[in-house]
C-alpha angles and dihedrals in degrees: 000000000000132000116238134174125225116222087254088064099252115134122222138174120239130194101239092206089070095059113112098175147340124227131188110212083164089286115063112258118195112203118196127210090257091056097255113140132207125192107211137188094227118093121248092253091052091053092048091051091050091051092048092049092048093049092046089059092046095052092050103259085129134256113299091212136012136051121337117259115246117243114259115262114256115256104224093174090069116086134178114255122197114234117204119206116246113267124226110271094023112114 
């Protein structure tokens, strides 16, 4: 989700996965996959950077801002088990 500003000054949150394209006419127009359009105060480059930063956090490159994520707790109940390949004649 990214924060954008309408030309009226109101801020809203947009699901970046729904963006189909960005146009500069000269205002930045965000077109969603369903055809809905938003005219926003942010420049095209700013919107692209927000989308890149949001996706970077989603795919695990880590949050670009905010508190650090705690390390996952070790799972001591899991143990390695040797797997032997099937031998000829075993069925």
